[in-house]
ROKEFI-736730 format. One record per residue (C-alpha): residue number from 1; x, y, z. Coordinates in steps of 0.2 Angstrom, whole numbers. Layout:
N
{site NUM, {X, Y, Z}}
...
//
This chain:
495
{site 1, {-58, 72, 111}}
{site 2, {-40, 76, 114}}
{site 3, {-25, 68, 105}}
{site 4, {-7, 66, 109}}
{site 5, {0, 70, 91}}
{site 6, {18, 78, 90}}
{site 7, {17, 96, 93}}
{site 8, {28, 100, 78}}
{site 9, {31, 92, 62}}
{site 10, {47, 88, 52}}
{site 11, {42, 90, 34}}
{site 12, {50, 80, 19}}
{site 13, {48, 85, 1}}
{site 14, {32, 78, -7}}
{site 15, {36, 66, -21}}
{site 16, {37, 70, -39}}
{site 17, {28, 54, -45}}
{site 18, {36, 43, -57}}
{site 19, {30, 26, -51}}
{site 20, {15, 21, -41}}
{site 21, {15, 23, -22}}
{site 22, {2, 16, -10}}
{site 23, {-3, 22, 7}}
{site 24, {2, 11, 20}}
{site 25, {5, -6, 29}}
{site 26, {-3, -11, 45}}
{site 27, {1, -24, 58}}
{site 28, {-7, -29, 75}}
{site 29, {-3, -42, 88}}
{site 30, {-12, -48, 104}}
{site 31, {-7, -61, 116}}
{site 32, {12, -61, 113}}
{site 33, {25, -60, 127}}
{site 34, {36, -48, 116}}
{site 35, {23, -39, 105}}
{site 36, {34, -24, 101}}
{site 37, {48, -34, 94}}
{site 38, {35, -45, 84}}
{site 39, {27, -28, 77}}
{site 40, {45, -22, 73}}
{site 41, {48, -37, 62}}
{site 42, {31, -37, 55}}
{site 43, {33, -19, 50}}
{site 44, {50, -23, 42}}
{site 45, {42, -36, 31}}
{site 46, {29, -23, 26}}
{site 47, {42, -10, 22}}
{site 48, {38, -10, 3}}
{site 49, {21, -3, 7}}
{site 50, {27, 14, 14}}
{site 51, {44, 21, 17}}
{site 52, {40, 38, 23}}
{site 53, {37, 35, 41}}
{site 54, {34, 21, 54}}
{site 55, {27, 19, 71}}
{site 56, {23, 7, 85}}
{site 57, {10, 8, 98}}
{site 58, {9, -3, 114}}
{site 59, {-1, -5, 130}}
{site 60, {3, -11, 147}}
{site 61, {-16, -13, 151}}
{site 62, {-18, 5, 158}}
{site 63, {-10, 17, 145}}
{site 64, {-4, 17, 127}}
{site 65, {13, 21, 123}}
{site 66, {19, 25, 106}}
{site 67, {34, 30, 95}}
{site 68, {34, 36, 77}}
{site 69, {46, 44, 66}}
{site 70, {51, 49, 48}}
{site 71, {60, 36, 38}}
{site 72, {62, 17, 37}}
{site 73, {58, 5, 50}}
{site 74, {76, 2, 54}}
{site 75, {80, 21, 55}}
{site 76, {64, 25, 66}}
{site 77, {67, 11, 79}}
{site 78, {84, 10, 88}}
{site 79, {87, -4, 101}}
{site 80, {84, 9, 115}}
{site 81, {67, 14, 108}}
{site 82, {62, -4, 106}}
{site 83, {67, -8, 123}}
{site 84, {57, 6, 131}}
{site 85, {42, 1, 121}}
{site 86, {44, -17, 126}}
{site 87, {46, -12, 144}}
{site 88, {30, -3, 144}}
{site 89, {21, -18, 135}}
{site 90, {28, -31, 147}}
{site 91, {22, -21, 162}}
{site 92, {5, -28, 159}}
{site 93, {-1, -39, 173}}
{site 94, {-6, -53, 161}}
{site 95, {10, -58, 154}}
{site 96, {5, -57, 135}}
{site 97, {1, -40, 129}}
{site 98, {-3, -31, 113}}
{site 99, {4, -18, 100}}
{site 100, {0, -11, 83}}
{site 101, {12, -4, 70}}
{site 102, {11, 6, 54}}
{site 103, {21, 11, 39}}
{site 104, {15, 26, 29}}
{site 105, {17, 34, 12}}
{site 106, {5, 49, 12}}
{site 107, {-9, 49, -1}}
{site 108, {-19, 61, 11}}
{site 109, {-12, 75, 22}}
{site 110, {5, 82, 21}}
{site 111, {22, 73, 23}}
{site 112, {28, 76, 40}}
{site 113, {29, 67, 57}}
{site 114, {13, 74, 64}}
{site 115, {5, 63, 52}}
{site 116, {16, 47, 56}}
{site 117, {4, 33, 63}}
{site 118, {-2, 25, 74}}
{site 119, {-12, 41, 80}}
{site 120, {-16, 40, 99}}
{site 121, {-32, 49, 106}}
{site 122, {-44, 48, 121}}
{site 123, {-63, 47, 120}}
{site 124, {-77, 41, 131}}
{site 125, {-72, 23, 130}}
{site 126, {-54, 26, 135}}
{site 127, {-38, 28, 125}}
{site 128, {-36, 21, 108}}
{site 129, {-22, 20, 94}}
{site 130, {-27, 18, 76}}
{site 131, {-17, 13, 60}}
{site 132, {-25, 16, 43}}
{site 133, {-22, 9, 25}}
{site 134, {-32, 17, 12}}
{site 135, {-40, 33, 7}}
{site 136, {-57, 41, 11}}
{site 137, {-68, 50, -2}}
{site 138, {-79, 58, 11}}
{site 139, {-67, 64, 23}}
{site 140, {-69, 83, 19}}
{site 141, {-88, 81, 22}}
{site 142, {-86, 72, 38}}
{site 143, {-73, 84, 45}}
{site 144, {-84, 99, 41}}
{site 145, {-98, 92, 51}}
{site 146, {-87, 87, 65}}
{site 147, {-79, 104, 66}}
{site 148, {-97, 112, 65}}
{site 149, {-100, 101, 81}}
{site 150, {-85, 108, 90}}
{site 151, {-72, 95, 86}}
{site 152, {-54, 102, 85}}
{site 153, {-41, 93, 73}}
{site 154, {-22, 92, 74}}
{site 155, {-18, 86, 57}}
{site 156, {-24, 86, 39}}
{site 157, {-25, 66, 38}}
{site 158, {-41, 57, 34}}
{site 159, {-37, 45, 48}}
{site 160, {-39, 58, 61}}
{site 161, {-57, 60, 54}}
{site 162, {-60, 42, 58}}
{site 163, {-54, 44, 76}}
{site 164, {-64, 59, 79}}
{site 165, {-79, 52, 72}}
{site 166, {-77, 37, 83}}
{site 167, {-76, 49, 98}}
{site 168, {-93, 57, 92}}
{site 169, {-101, 41, 91}}
{site 170, {-95, 35, 108}}
{site 171, {-102, 51, 115}}
{site 172, {-119, 45, 110}}
{site 173, {-127, 35, 125}}
{site 174, {-138, 26, 112}}
{site 175, {-123, 19, 102}}
{site 176, {-117, 2, 108}}
{site 177, {-104, 0, 94}}
{site 178, {-94, 17, 91}}
{site 179, {-83, 8, 79}}
{site 180, {-96, 0, 69}}
{site 181, {-107, 16, 68}}
{site 182, {-92, 26, 63}}
{site 183, {-86, 14, 50}}
{site 184, {-104, 13, 42}}
{site 185, {-103, 32, 38}}
{site 186, {-85, 31, 29}}
{site 187, {-84, 29, 10}}
{site 188, {-68, 24, 1}}
{site 189, {-54, 13, 6}}
{site 190, {-50, 9, 23}}
{site 191, {-42, -6, 32}}
{site 192, {-40, -1, 50}}
{site 193, {-32, -8, 66}}
{site 194, {-36, -1, 83}}
{site 195, {-27, -4, 99}}
{site 196, {-36, -2, 116}}
{site 197, {-29, -6, 133}}
{site 198, {-40, -22, 133}}
{site 199, {-40, -27, 115}}
{site 200, {-37, -25, 97}}
{site 201, {-50, -22, 84}}
{site 202, {-48, -22, 65}}
{site 203, {-59, -20, 50}}
{site 204, {-60, -18, 31}}
{site 205, {-72, -7, 21}}
{site 206, {-87, -15, 14}}
{site 207, {-79, -15, -4}}
{site 208, {-63, -24, 2}}
{site 209, {-51, -12, -8}}
{site 210, {-36, -15, 4}}
{site 211, {-30, -32, 10}}
{site 212, {-30, -37, 28}}
{site 213, {-27, -55, 35}}
{site 214, {-28, -64, 52}}
{site 215, {-14, -76, 58}}
{site 216, {-9, -86, 73}}
{site 217, {7, -89, 81}}
{site 218, {12, -106, 90}}
{site 219, {11, -97, 106}}
{site 220, {-7, -93, 104}}
{site 221, {-5, -75, 99}}
{site 222, {-16, -68, 85}}
{site 223, {-9, -57, 71}}
{site 224, {-17, -44, 60}}
{site 225, {-7, -38, 45}}
{site 226, {-9, -31, 28}}
{site 227, {-1, -45, 19}}
{site 228, {3, -64, 23}}
{site 229, {22, -61, 22}}
{site 230, {22, -52, 39}}
{site 231, {15, -69, 46}}
{site 232, {28, -78, 38}}
{site 233, {42, -67, 45}}
{site 234, {37, -70, 63}}
{site 235, {32, -88, 62}}
{site 236, {13, -86, 61}}
{site 237, {0, -97, 52}}
{site 238, {-12, -89, 41}}
{site 239, {-30, -91, 47}}
{site 240, {-40, -81, 35}}
{site 241, {-43, -64, 27}}
{site 242, {-54, -51, 36}}
{site 243, {-70, -50, 26}}
{site 244, {-76, -34, 18}}
{site 245, {-88, -25, 31}}
{site 246, {-82, -36, 45}}
{site 247, {-75, -31, 62}}
{site 248, {-63, -42, 71}}
{site 249, {-60, -41, 90}}
{site 250, {-45, -50, 98}}
{site 251, {-43, -50, 117}}
{site 252, {-38, -61, 131}}
{site 253, {-53, -72, 128}}
{site 254, {-48, -75, 110}}
{site 255, {-55, -69, 94}}
{site 256, {-73, -64, 88}}
{site 257, {-81, -55, 74}}
{site 258, {-96, -45, 69}}
{site 259, {-103, -36, 53}}
{site 260, {-106, -18, 52}}
{site 261, {-111, -18, 33}}
{site 262, {-120, -29, 21}}
{site 263, {-110, -44, 15}}
{site 264, {-119, -43, -3}}
{site 265, {-111, -26, -7}}
{site 266, {-101, -27, -23}}
{site 267, {-83, -30, -21}}
{site 268, {-69, -18, -27}}
{site 269, {-53, -26, -23}}
{site 270, {-38, -16, -29}}
{site 271, {-31, -25, -44}}
{site 272, {-15, -14, -42}}
{site 273, {-10, -25, -26}}
{site 274, {-7, -39, -39}}
{site 275, {1, -29, -51}}
{site 276, {13, -19, -40}}
{site 277, {11, -16, -22}}
{site 278, {10, -33, -13}}
{site 279, {26, -43, -10}}
{site 280, {28, -57, -22}}
{site 281, {28, -70, -7}}
{site 282, {11, -64, -1}}
{site 283, {-5, -73, -4}}
{site 284, {-20, -62, -8}}
{site 285, {-37, -70, -12}}
{site 286, {-30, -87, -12}}
{site 287, {-16, -83, -25}}
{site 288, {2, -81, -23}}
{site 289, {7, -64, -30}}
{site 290, {22, -71, -39}}
{site 291, {11, -84, -48}}
{site 292, {-1, -71, -53}}
{site 293, {13, -60, -59}}
{site 294, {21, -73, -69}}
{site 295, {3, -76, -77}}
{site 296, {3, -58, -82}}
{site 297, {19, -61, -91}}
{site 298, {13, -76, -99}}
{site 299, {-3, -67, -105}}
{site 300, {8, -53, -112}}
{site 301, {18, -65, -122}}
{site 302, {2, -72, -129}}
{site 303, {-5, -55, -133}}
{site 304, {11, -47, -139}}
{site 305, {23, -59, -147}}
{site 306, {39, -51, -156}}
{site 307, {54, -58, -163}}
{site 308, {68, -55, -151}}
{site 309, {84, -62, -144}}
{site 310, {80, -61, -125}}
{site 311, {69, -55, -111}}
{site 312, {75, -43, -99}}
{site 313, {66, -38, -82}}
{site 314, {65, -20, -76}}
{site 315, {71, -23, -58}}
{site 316, {64, -26, -47}}
{site 317, {46, -23, -52}}
{site 318, {46, -32, -68}}
{site 319, {55, -49, -63}}
{site 320, {40, -59, -60}}
{site 321, {31, -55, -77}}
{site 322, {47, -56, -86}}
{site 323, {49, -74, -79}}
{site 324, {32, -78, -86}}
{site 325, {35, -70, -103}}
{site 326, {51, -79, -106}}
{site 327, {43, -96, -101}}
{site 328, {28, -93, -113}}
{site 329, {38, -86, -127}}
{site 330, {53, -98, -126}}
{site 331, {66, -84, -126}}
{site 332, {80, -83, -114}}
{site 333, {78, -74, -98}}
{site 334, {93, -63, -95}}
{site 335, {97, -50, -81}}
{site 336, {105, -35, -91}}
{site 337, {99, -21, -79}}
{site 338, {107, -22, -61}}
{site 339, {99, -11, -48}}
{site 340, {111, -2, -35}}
{site 341, {104, -6, -18}}
{site 342, {112, 9, -10}}
{site 343, {103, 23, -20}}
{site 344, {88, 31, -12}}
{site 345, {71, 32, -21}}
{site 346, {72, 42, -38}}
{site 347, {54, 48, -37}}
{site 348, {57, 62, -25}}
{site 349, {70, 71, -35}}
{site 350, {63, 88, -40}}
{site 351, {69, 90, -58}}
{site 352, {69, 79, -73}}
{site 353, {88, 81, -74}}
{site 354, {90, 75, -57}}
{site 355, {78, 61, -58}}
{site 356, {87, 55, -75}}
{site 357, {104, 56, -66}}
{site 358, {97, 46, -51}}
{site 359, {90, 33, -63}}
{site 360, {107, 31, -71}}
{site 361, {115, 28, -54}}
{site 362, {101, 17, -47}}
{site 363, {100, 6, -62}}
{site 364, {116, 0, -72}}
{site 365, {115, -8, -89}}
{site 366, {127, -22, -93}}
{site 367, {132, -17, -110}}
{site 368, {140, -34, -115}}
{site 369, {122, -43, -112}}
{site 370, {112, -30, -123}}
{site 371, {124, -24, -136}}
{site 372, {118, -29, -153}}
{site 373, {103, -38, -146}}
{site 374, {84, -37, -149}}
{site 375, {78, -36, -132}}
{site 376, {61, -37, -124}}
{site 377, {60, -27, -108}}
{site 378, {46, -31, -96}}
{site 379, {40, -19, -82}}
{site 380, {24, -18, -72}}
{site 381, {18, -1, -76}}
{site 382, {21, 17, -83}}
{site 383, {15, 32, -73}}
{site 384, {23, 48, -79}}
{site 385, {35, 40, -91}}
{site 386, {50, 51, -87}}
{site 387, {61, 39, -79}}
{site 388, {55, 25, -91}}
{site 389, {62, 36, -105}}
{site 390, {79, 37, -96}}
{site 391, {80, 18, -93}}
{site 392, {76, 16, -112}}
{site 393, {90, 28, -116}}
{site 394, {102, 19, -106}}
{site 395, {98, 2, -115}}
{site 396, {100, 11, -131}}
{site 397, {117, 19, -127}}
{site 398, {123, 2, -121}}
{site 399, {120, -4, -139}}
{site 400, {103, -12, -139}}
{site 401, {98, -16, -157}}
{site 402, {79, -16, -154}}
{site 403, {69, -12, -138}}
{site 404, {52, -19, -137}}
{site 405, {44, -14, -120}}
{site 406, {30, -24, -112}}
{site 407, {20, -18, -98}}
{site 408, {10, -31, -86}}
{site 409, {-5, -20, -84}}
{site 410, {-16, -9, -95}}
{site 411, {-13, 10, -98}}
{site 412, {-15, 20, -82}}
{site 413, {-27, 34, -89}}
{site 414, {-37, 40, -73}}
{site 415, {-34, 46, -56}}
{site 416, {-36, 35, -41}}
{site 417, {-45, 41, -25}}
{site 418, {-43, 25, -15}}
{site 419, {-25, 25, -9}}
{site 420, {-14, 25, -24}}
{site 421, {-4, 41, -26}}
{site 422, {-8, 46, -44}}
{site 423, {-24, 57, -41}}
{site 424, {-18, 70, -53}}
{site 425, {-22, 66, -72}}
{site 426, {-7, 77, -77}}
{site 427, {4, 64, -69}}
{site 428, {-2, 51, -81}}
{site 429, {7, 49, -98}}
{site 430, {-8, 38, -104}}
{site 431, {-21, 51, -100}}
{site 432, {-18, 62, -115}}
{site 433, {-8, 50, -126}}
{site 434, {-12, 34, -135}}
{site 435, {0, 19, -136}}
{site 436, {9, 24, -152}}
{site 437, {12, 42, -145}}
{site 438, {19, 34, -129}}
{site 439, {30, 23, -139}}
{site 440, {37, 37, -149}}
{site 441, {40, 47, -133}}
{site 442, {49, 33, -124}}
{site 443, {60, 30, -139}}
{site 444, {56, 11, -140}}
{site 445, {53, 0, -156}}
{site 446, {37, -7, -149}}
{site 447, {26, -5, -134}}
{site 448, {12, -16, -128}}
{site 449, {1, -16, -112}}
{site 450, {-7, -31, -105}}
{site 451, {-26, -30, -110}}
{site 452, {-39, -27, -96}}
{site 453, {-47, -44, -100}}
{site 454, {-30, -53, -100}}
{site 455, {-26, -45, -83}}
{site 456, {-42, -49, -75}}
{site 457, {-42, -67, -82}}
{site 458, {-25, -69, -74}}
{site 459, {-29, -62, -57}}
{site 460, {-46, -70, -54}}
{site 461, {-47, -88, -47}}
{site 462, {-49, -96, -31}}
{site 463, {-60, -84, -22}}
{site 464, {-63, -70, -34}}
{site 465, {-70, -66, -51}}
{site 466, {-66, -52, -64}}
{site 467, {-80, -42, -57}}
{site 468, {-73, -41, -39}}
{site 469, {-59, -29, -44}}
{site 470, {-58, -11, -45}}
{site 471, {-51, -6, -62}}
{site 472, {-55, 13, -62}}
{site 473, {-37, 18, -65}}
{site 474, {-38, 10, -81}}
{site 475, {-56, 11, -86}}
{site 476, {-62, 27, -77}}
{site 477, {-77, 18, -70}}
{site 478, {-77, 20, -51}}
{site 479, {-86, 8, -40}}
{site 480, {-93, 22, -29}}
{site 481, {-96, 40, -33}}
{site 482, {-81, 52, -31}}
{site 483, {-78, 70, -33}}
{site 484, {-68, 72, -49}}
{site 485, {-60, 88, -41}}
{site 486, {-54, 79, -25}}
{site 487, {-35, 77, -23}}
{site 488, {-23, 69, -11}}
{site 489, {-22, 86, -1}}
{site 490, {-41, 89, -1}}
{site 491, {-40, 92, 18}}
{site 492, {-25, 102, 18}}
{site 493, {-31, 114, 5}}
{site 494, {-47, 117, 15}}
{site 495, {-40, 120, 32}}
//
């Protein structure tokens, strides 16, 4: 199998983590007269899922053209680039065509533009582009087998492992479903979208770690997206979620599906989609994320009441839960911490001093709101705790009389191997410290995390129950077996 990856990569600094980051957002569309433009807006709406790189691939029915680059969607795609891709897509003899798009944040492989997706390659069945959201736990094992069989790799990404495995399966004349056969050999989290010259195929892993939904536009075009917010942005109607273990095919004849895995496999939906990753406007498992996060806040107020004068959200991730906390407690909701929208992400700063300075620039405390007040600060999570301490110091310096920190999930004590970038226990403040020790380290008057039972009760409902969620980062109980020595760079370290 050959691939047309960029010959050289532009490397960016790997992050010093101080907030959770998730691997990617994916998007696909078939049957639209302007699939590239729709993909651009779809990716724009999914920007929160990955800000490291972006890419779009489209087909004219004979070949696949792609463009990828480092940075935000608006930085990667100029009007000229979009016009070039659109011209290619609209050259399809049938007026309506297809495209897929991808936003990336690296949880596997290095951070450079050779790893920007969609990847494009050739195999026995023709040309294919692929976008992946998730993380494989058996990528090293599969790669070793493929390399022993003569397959050459261009990247350290687990996504290329999937592409090469499909090529191997397609080379077997006895295999009539290369994608299904390949998917059945994968372990871990993988929501995938594939673009061929005559169709799009998409699938979810049997455990359903990452979300993937189907939508339909008024013109009949079908949409695939990581979140329903992408459907809203381009005017598509939500149809349904792709089921765990299901492959969906979309072509000029419409939409069809097949299973490659047993539907009775226990589910392991990532609960952190509800805590942090997904947009508040998205709907996952029948629940609007905003409403779930408000319920987290209400449950926090029930579990950890405290005498105070007001509730302050930590922008932007704590707003929804803070709204719920204020409503349940009857305390005033105040905005006392204002974000500066023009400052880059603080987590990539290489030293603690620089991260602290960036936090002070990024978040401005309104002293007149907090001075002399007993405040409850609500945030979604604490990872390393370094910037959290800087935020609390700002509030104290502004004159806050008491600071009571409330976190809308349990303590993160264990690595994630399924697409959240905290695979190193040394990065986790709760891995070696109890709640009282963390409280002292952060310099707050009280600290309370939402209980595991309270979180699961809040998140389950329409189509899920508490047992359907992966909570390994809190409990250390992994739904499938993992190698505790595995890290996000497991492939790079062995290549």
